[in-house]
N, CA, C and O atoms as a GROMACS GRO file, in nm:
protein
  372
    1MET      N    1  -2.190   0.631   0.513
    1MET     CA    2  -2.127   0.524   0.428
    1MET      C    3  -2.190   0.395   0.468
    1MET      O    4  -2.199   0.363   0.587
    2THR      N    5  -2.234   0.319   0.365
    2THR     CA    6  -2.304   0.190   0.403
    2THR      C    7  -2.203   0.096   0.438
    2THR      O    8  -2.083   0.118   0.419
    3ILE      N    9  -2.253  -0.020   0.495
    3ILE     CA   10  -2.162  -0.138   0.520
    3ILE      C   11  -2.110  -0.200   0.403
    3ILE      O   12  -2.000  -0.255   0.404
    4ARG      N   13  -2.188  -0.194   0.294
    4ARG     CA   14  -2.143  -0.256   0.159
    4ARG      C   15  -2.017  -0.179   0.113
    4ARG      O   16  -1.918  -0.240   0.074
    5THR      N   17  -2.023  -0.048   0.118
    5THR     CA   18  -1.914   0.033   0.071
    5THR      C   19  -1.791   0.007   0.155
    5THR      O   20  -1.683  -0.015   0.101
    6VAL      N   21  -1.805   0.008   0.277
    6VAL     CA   22  -1.696  -0.020   0.372
    6VAL      C   23  -1.634  -0.158   0.347
    6VAL      O   24  -1.512  -0.172   0.350
    7PHE      N   25  -1.714  -0.256   0.324
    7PHE     CA   26  -1.672  -0.399   0.290
    7PHE      C   27  -1.595  -0.396   0.162
    7PHE      O   28  -1.486  -0.452   0.157
    8ILE      N   29  -1.647  -0.331   0.053
    8ILE     CA   30  -1.573  -0.328  -0.074
    8ILE      C   31  -1.442  -0.266  -0.062
    8ILE      O   32  -1.342  -0.314  -0.116
    9ILE      N   33  -1.440  -0.147   0.016
    9ILE     CA   34  -1.306  -0.079   0.032
    9ILE      C   35  -1.210  -0.162   0.101
    9ILE      O   36  -1.095  -0.175   0.060
   10THR      N   37  -1.259  -0.223   0.214
   10THR     CA   38  -1.163  -0.308   0.291
   10THR      C   39  -1.114  -0.432   0.219
   10THR      O   40  -0.997  -0.472   0.229
   11LEU      N   41  -1.206  -0.491   0.148
   11LEU     CA   42  -1.168  -0.602   0.071
   11LEU      C   43  -1.069  -0.570  -0.048
   11LEU      O   44  -0.982  -0.650  -0.081
   12SER      N   45  -1.084  -0.458  -0.105
   12SER     CA   46  -0.996  -0.405  -0.211
   12SER      C   47  -0.853  -0.375  -0.154
   12SER      O   48  -0.750  -0.406  -0.215
   13PHE      N   49  -0.854  -0.312  -0.033
   13PHE     CA   50  -0.735  -0.274   0.029
   13PHE      C   51  -0.656  -0.406   0.063
   13PHE      O   52  -0.543  -0.425   0.018
   14HIS      N   53  -0.716  -0.491   0.138
   14HIS     CA   54  -0.653  -0.613   0.178
   14HIS      C   55  -0.598  -0.703   0.072
   14HIS      O   56  -0.497  -0.770   0.089
   15THR      N   57  -0.678  -0.700  -0.054
   15THR     CA   58  -0.629  -0.778  -0.173
   15THR      C   59  -0.509  -0.715  -0.222
   15THR      O   60  -0.413  -0.784  -0.256
   16MET      N   61  -0.507  -0.583  -0.230
   16MET     CA   62  -0.381  -0.519  -0.278
   16MET      C   63  -0.265  -0.545  -0.187
   16MET      O   64  -0.158  -0.580  -0.237
   17VAL      N   65  -0.278  -0.530  -0.057
   17VAL     CA   66  -0.175  -0.552   0.032
   17VAL      C   67  -0.126  -0.697   0.028
   17VAL      O   68  -0.006  -0.723   0.023
   18SER      N   69  -0.218  -0.787   0.029
   18SER     CA   70  -0.188  -0.929   0.028
   18SER      C   71  -0.119  -0.979  -0.094
   18SER      O   72  -0.040  -1.073  -0.085
   19THR      N   73  -0.144  -0.921  -0.207
   19THR     CA   74  -0.074  -0.951  -0.332
   19THR      C   75   0.054  -0.873  -0.348
   19THR      O   76   0.145  -0.920  -0.416
   20THR      N   77   0.064  -0.759  -0.289
   20THR     CA   78   0.185  -0.677  -0.310
   20THR      C   79   0.302  -0.730  -0.220
   20THR      O   80   0.417  -0.729  -0.263
   21ARG      N   81   0.273  -0.773  -0.100
   21ARG     CA   82   0.373  -0.817  -0.008
   21ARG      C   83   0.462  -0.925  -0.063
   21ARG      O   84   0.584  -0.910  -0.057
   22PRO      N   85   0.406  -1.035  -0.118
   22PRO     CA   86   0.506  -1.139  -0.174
   22PRO      C   87   0.560  -1.098  -0.304
   22PRO      O   88   0.672  -1.140  -0.335
   23LEU      N   89   0.492  -1.016  -0.391
   23LEU     CA   90   0.540  -0.983  -0.509
   23LEU      C   91   0.663  -0.892  -0.495
   23LEU      O   92   0.760  -0.908  -0.570
   24ILE      N   93   0.663  -0.796  -0.399
   24ILE     CA   94   0.778  -0.708  -0.379
   24ILE      C   95   0.900  -0.795  -0.344
   24ILE      O   96   1.007  -0.774  -0.401
   25THR      N   97   0.888  -0.888  -0.255
   25THR     CA   98   1.007  -0.965  -0.217
   25THR      C   99   1.058  -1.045  -0.334
   25THR      O  100   1.180  -1.056  -0.346
   26LEU      N  101   0.972  -1.104  -0.425
   26LEU     CA  102   1.013  -1.172  -0.536
   26LEU      C  103   1.076  -1.081  -0.637
   26LEU      O  104   1.177  -1.116  -0.699
   27TYR      N  105   1.019  -0.968  -0.654
   27TYR     CA  106   1.086  -0.865  -0.751
   27TYR      C  107   1.218  -0.823  -0.704
   27TYR      O  108   1.311  -0.814  -0.784
   28ALA      N  109   1.233  -0.796  -0.577
   28ALA     CA  110   1.357  -0.758  -0.518
   28ALA      C  111   1.459  -0.865  -0.539
   28ALA      O  112   1.570  -0.837  -0.583
   29SER      N  113   1.424  -0.986  -0.509
   29SER     CA  114   1.506  -1.104  -0.540
   29SER      C  115   1.549  -1.109  -0.685
   29SER      O  116   1.665  -1.136  -0.716
   30HIS      N  117   1.457  -1.084  -0.771
   30HIS     CA  118   1.485  -1.095  -0.922
   30HIS      C  119   1.588  -0.975  -0.958
   30HIS      O  120   1.667  -0.990  -1.050
   31LEU      N  121   1.584  -0.862  -0.885
   31LEU     CA  122   1.666  -0.751  -0.917
   31LEU      C  123   1.806  -0.775  -0.847
   31LEU      O  124   1.896  -0.694  -0.866
   32GLY      N  125   1.824  -0.883  -0.768
   32GLY     CA  126   1.953  -0.909  -0.711
   32GLY      C  127   1.971  -0.862  -0.572
   32GLY      O  128   2.085  -0.850  -0.526
   33ALA      N  129   1.864  -0.836  -0.500
   33ALA     CA  130   1.872  -0.796  -0.356
   33ALA      C  131   1.903  -0.915  -0.277
   33ALA      O  132   1.859  -1.027  -0.303
   34GLY      N  133   1.984  -0.888  -0.175
   34GLY     CA  134   2.032  -1.002  -0.080
   34GLY      C  135   1.921  -1.024   0.020
   34GLY      O  136   1.817  -0.958   0.017
   35THR      N  137   1.946  -1.120   0.111
   35THR     CA  138   1.854  -1.146   0.212
   35THR      C  139   1.832  -1.041   0.313
   35THR      O  140   1.726  -1.033   0.374
   36PHE      N  141   1.931  -0.959   0.333
   36PHE     CA  142   1.916  -0.840   0.425
   36PHE      C  143   1.822  -0.743   0.376
   36PHE      O  144   1.733  -0.696   0.446
   37GLU      N  145   1.845  -0.711   0.243
   37GLU     CA  146   1.758  -0.605   0.179
   37GLU      C  147   1.612  -0.651   0.169
   37GLU      O  148   1.519  -0.571   0.182
   38ILE      N  149   1.595  -0.783   0.145
   38ILE     CA  150   1.456  -0.839   0.138
   38ILE      C  151   1.394  -0.838   0.274
   38ILE      O  152   1.275  -0.812   0.287
   39GLY      N  153   1.474  -0.868   0.379
   39GLY     CA  154   1.424  -0.855   0.510
   39GLY      C  155   1.387  -0.718   0.550
   39GLY      O  156   1.293  -0.705   0.628
   40LEU      N  157   1.453  -0.610   0.504
   40LEU     CA  158   1.416  -0.479   0.532
   40LEU      C  159   1.289  -0.445   0.468
   40LEU      O  160   1.203  -0.383   0.531
   41LEU      N  161   1.271  -0.486   0.335
   41LEU     CA  162   1.149  -0.460   0.273
   41LEU      C  163   1.030  -0.527   0.338
   41LEU      O  164   0.920  -0.471   0.342
   42THR      N  165   1.052  -0.648   0.389
   42THR     CA  166   0.944  -0.716   0.455
   42THR      C  167   0.912  -0.650   0.593
   42THR      O  168   0.797  -0.644   0.637
   43ALA      N  169   1.017  -0.602   0.656
   43ALA     CA  170   0.995  -0.530   0.791
   43ALA      C  171   0.918  -0.399   0.773
   43ALA      O  172   0.840  -0.355   0.858
   44ALA      N  173   0.947  -0.337   0.656
   44ALA     CA  174   0.886  -0.202   0.631
   44ALA      C  175   0.736  -0.216   0.625
   44ALA      O  176   0.668  -0.118   0.655
   45PHE      N  177   0.679  -0.326   0.589
   45PHE     CA  178   0.535  -0.350   0.580
   45PHE      C  179   0.472  -0.339   0.720
   45PHE      O  180   0.359  -0.292   0.736
   46ALA      N  181   0.550  -0.384   0.824
   46ALA     CA  182   0.504  -0.377   0.963
   46ALA      C  183   0.542  -0.244   1.036
   46ALA      O  184   0.469  -0.190   1.118
   47PHE      N  185   0.666  -0.196   0.997
   47PHE     CA  186   0.715  -0.081   1.071
   47PHE      C  187   0.637   0.048   1.040
   47PHE      O  188   0.600   0.120   1.133
   48PHE      N  189   0.613   0.077   0.918
   48PHE     CA  190   0.543   0.203   0.882
   48PHE      C  191   0.404   0.214   0.930
   48PHE      O  192   0.369   0.322   0.978
   49PRO      N  193   0.316   0.114   0.924
   49PRO     CA  194   0.192   0.115   0.984
   49PRO      C  195   0.193   0.138   1.133
   49PRO      O  196   0.102   0.202   1.186
   50LEU      N  197   0.299   0.082   1.206
   50LEU     CA  198   0.313   0.091   1.344
   50LEU      C  199   0.340   0.246   1.381
   50LEU      O  200   0.286   0.298   1.479
   51ILE      N  201   0.418   0.307   1.305
   51ILE     CA  202   0.449   0.449   1.327
   51ILE      C  203   0.333   0.542   1.288
   51ILE      O  204   0.306   0.640   1.359
   52LEU      N  205   0.265   0.513   1.180
   52LEU     CA  206   0.170   0.603   1.121
   52LEU      C  207   0.020   0.580   1.185
   52LEU      O  208  -0.070   0.662   1.170
   53ALA      N  209   0.009   0.469   1.252
   53ALA     CA  210  -0.135   0.438   1.309
   53ALA      C  211  -0.182   0.534   1.402
   53ALA      O  212  -0.300   0.567   1.396
   54ILE      N  213  -0.103   0.586   1.491
   54ILE     CA  214  -0.137   0.685   1.601
   54ILE      C  215  -0.175   0.815   1.530
   54ILE      O  216  -0.278   0.874   1.563
   55HIS      N  217  -0.096   0.861   1.435
   55HIS     CA  218  -0.118   0.990   1.363
   55HIS      C  219  -0.246   0.977   1.279
   55HIS      O  220  -0.329   1.067   1.279
   56ALA      N  221  -0.261   0.868   1.209
   56ALA     CA  222  -0.380   0.839   1.132
   56ALA      C  223  -0.512   0.834   1.222
   56ALA      O  224  -0.618   0.882   1.182
   57GLY      N  225  -0.500   0.780   1.333
   57GLY     CA  226  -0.612   0.782   1.428
   57GLY      C  227  -0.655   0.917   1.476
   57GLY      O  228  -0.774   0.948   1.492
   58LYS      N  229  -0.553   0.998   1.499
   58LYS     CA  230  -0.583   1.136   1.539
   58LYS      C  231  -0.648   1.216   1.426
   58LYS      O  232  -0.741   1.292   1.452
   59ILE      N  233  -0.605   1.201   1.314
   59ILE     CA  234  -0.659   1.268   1.197
   59ILE      C  235  -0.803   1.216   1.174
   59ILE      O  236  -0.894   1.294   1.145
   60SER      N  237  -0.821   1.084   1.186
   60SER     CA  238  -0.955   1.028   1.167
   60SER      C  239  -1.049   1.088   1.273
   60SER      O  240  -1.164   1.120   1.243
   61ASP      N  241  -0.998   1.102   1.395
   61ASP     CA  242  -1.088   1.152   1.506
   61ASP      C  243  -1.128   1.291   1.473
   61ASP      O  244  -1.244   1.326   1.498
   62GLN      N  245  -1.042   1.376   1.418
   62GLN     CA  246  -1.068   1.514   1.389
   62GLN      C  247  -1.159   1.531   1.264
   62GLN      O  248  -1.256   1.607   1.267
   63MET      N  249  -1.126   1.463   1.160
   63MET     CA  250  -1.195   1.478   1.028
   63MET      C  251  -1.313   1.392   1.004
   63MET      O  252  -1.396   1.423   0.918
   64GLY      N  253  -1.325   1.285   1.076
   64GLY     CA  254  -1.419   1.188   1.039
   64GLY      C  255  -1.359   1.070   0.971
   64GLY      O  256  -1.236   1.063   0.958
   65ASP      N  257  -1.444   0.972   0.922
   65ASP     CA  258  -1.384   0.854   0.863
   65ASP      C  259  -1.379   0.868   0.712
   65ASP      O  260  -1.292   0.807   0.651
   66ARG      N  261  -1.462   0.941   0.651
   66ARG     CA  262  -1.472   0.933   0.502
   66ARG      C  263  -1.348   0.989   0.435
   66ARG      O  264  -1.295   0.925   0.344
   67ILE      N  265  -1.300   1.100   0.472
   67ILE     CA  266  -1.185   1.162   0.404
   67ILE      C  267  -1.056   1.088   0.417
   67ILE      O  268  -0.980   1.078   0.321
   68PRO      N  269  -1.030   1.035   0.536
   68PRO     CA  270  -0.910   0.945   0.550
   68PRO      C  271  -0.915   0.817   0.470
   68PRO      O  272  -0.814   0.771   0.417
   69ILE      N  273  -1.032   0.760   0.460
   69ILE     CA  274  -1.050   0.640   0.383
   69ILE      C  275  -1.036   0.667   0.249
   69ILE      O  276  -0.969   0.590   0.180
   70PHE      N  277  -1.095   0.776   0.197
   70PHE     CA  278  -1.087   0.810   0.055
   70PHE      C  279  -0.942   0.842   0.016
   70PHE      O  280  -0.896   0.794  -0.088
   71LEU      N  281  -0.870   0.921   0.094
   71LEU     CA  282  -0.734   0.959   0.062
   71LEU      C  283  -0.641   0.840   0.077
   71LEU      O  284  -0.545   0.829   0.001
   72GLY      N  285  -0.666   0.748   0.174
   72GLY     CA  286  -0.589   0.628   0.177
   72GLY      C  287  -0.611   0.537   0.062
   72GLY      O  288  -0.515   0.476   0.016
   73SER      N  289  -0.732   0.523   0.010
   73SER     CA  290  -0.765   0.442  -0.109
   73SER      C  291  -0.692   0.505  -0.234
   73SER      O  292  -0.636   0.431  -0.315
   74ILE      N  293  -0.694   0.636  -0.248
   74ILE     CA  294  -0.623   0.696  -0.355
   74ILE      C  295  -0.475   0.681  -0.349
   74ILE      O  296  -0.406   0.670  -0.450
   75GLY      N  297  -0.428   0.682  -0.228
   75GLY     CA  298  -0.272   0.668  -0.211
   75GLY      C  299  -0.234   0.520  -0.236
   75GLY      O  300  -0.129   0.495  -0.294
   76CYS      N  301  -0.316   0.422  -0.194
   76CYS     CA  302  -0.284   0.287  -0.226
   76CYS      C  303  -0.292   0.259  -0.376
   76CYS      O  304  -0.208   0.190  -0.431
   77THR      N  305  -0.392   0.312  -0.439
   77THR     CA  306  -0.413   0.294  -0.577
   77THR      C  307  -0.294   0.359  -0.658
   77THR      O  308  -0.238   0.300  -0.750
   78ALA      N  309  -0.263   0.477  -0.618
   78ALA     CA  310  -0.148   0.540  -0.688
   78ALA      C  311  -0.011   0.474  -0.660
   78ALA      O  312   0.074   0.470  -0.748
   79GLY      N  313   0.010   0.423  -0.538
   79GLY     CA  314   0.129   0.357  -0.506
   79GLY      C  315   0.148   0.226  -0.587
   79GLY      O  316   0.260   0.187  -0.622
   80LEU      N  317   0.032   0.158  -0.615
   80LEU     CA  318   0.043   0.032  -0.682
   80LEU      C  319   0.037   0.048  -0.835
   80LEU      O  320   0.080  -0.042  -0.908
   81THR      N  321  -0.014   0.154  -0.883
   81THR     CA  322  -0.024   0.173  -1.030
   81THR      C  323   0.100   0.256  -1.083
   81THR      O  324   0.131   0.250  -1.202
   82LEU      N  325   0.165   0.326  -1.000
   82LEU     CA  326   0.293   0.398  -1.040
   82LEU      C  327   0.397   0.320  -1.098
   82LEU      O  328   0.447   0.359  -1.203
   83PRO      N  329   0.437   0.210  -1.040
   83PRO     CA  330   0.541   0.127  -1.103
   83PRO      C  331   0.497   0.072  -1.242
   83PRO      O  332   0.578   0.064  -1.334
   84PHE      N  333   0.370   0.035  -1.255
   84PHE     CA  334   0.327  -0.010  -1.388
   84PHE      C  335   0.328   0.100  -1.492
   84PHE      O  336   0.355   0.073  -1.609
   85LEU      N  337   0.297   0.229  -1.451
   85LEU     CA  338   0.299   0.337  -1.552
   85LEU      C  339   0.438   0.373  -1.580
   85LEU      O  340   0.467   0.409  -1.695
   86VAL      N  341   0.526   0.369  -1.491
   86VAL     CA  342   0.663   0.400  -1.520
   86VAL      C  343   0.724   0.294  -1.617
   86VAL      O  344   0.793   0.330  -1.712
   87ARG      N  345   0.699   0.169  -1.594
   87ARG     CA  346   0.745   0.072  -1.683
   87ARG      C  347   0.682   0.085  -1.822
   87ARG      O  348   0.748   0.064  -1.923
   88LEU      N  349   0.556   0.117  -1.825
   88LEU     CA  350   0.482   0.134  -1.948
   88LEU      C  351   0.549   0.258  -2.022
   88LEU      O  352   0.572   0.249  -2.143
   89ALA      N  353   0.578   0.361  -1.958
   89ALA     CA  354   0.636   0.479  -2.022
   89ALA      C  355   0.775   0.445  -2.072
   89ALA      O  356   0.817   0.492  -2.178
   90ALA      N  357   0.844   0.365  -1.998
   90ALA     CA  358   0.982   0.327  -2.047
   90ALA      C  359   0.977   0.240  -2.159
   90ALA      O  360   1.070   0.238  -2.240
   91HIS      N  361   0.873   0.167  -2.170
   91HIS     CA  362   0.861   0.074  -2.294
   91HIS      C  363   0.846   0.152  -2.418
   91HIS      O  364   0.899   0.116  -2.523
   92TYR      N  365   0.768   0.266  -2.406
   92TYR     CA  366   0.732   0.344  -2.530
   92TYR      C  367   0.833   0.446  -2.563
   92TYR      O  368   0.820   0.512  -2.667
   93THR      N  369   0.938   0.466  -2.480
   93THR     CA  370   1.038   0.568  -2.512
   93THR      C  371   1.163   0.503  -2.546
   93THR      O  372   1.262   0.571  -2.577
   0.00000   0.00000   0.00000
């Protein structure tokens, strides 16, 4: 994997995370969530990587770097496009 590919993947991932974090809290506020629920959503962005980092590191050590990066990119893309697709499907039904 070239350094350019790694740079593009890293830039794309951080762009998705950086734009998603404030948008989720604003959307939760729009839906009527209170400060406690918004705080839980914000804390989840730090809590789940903390828990999953050790396991992801072990998997990366066993499988190499390419497969976990590829699967993580697919997971991030699916997680960010799924709400859009659900809303789009609800609009047409």
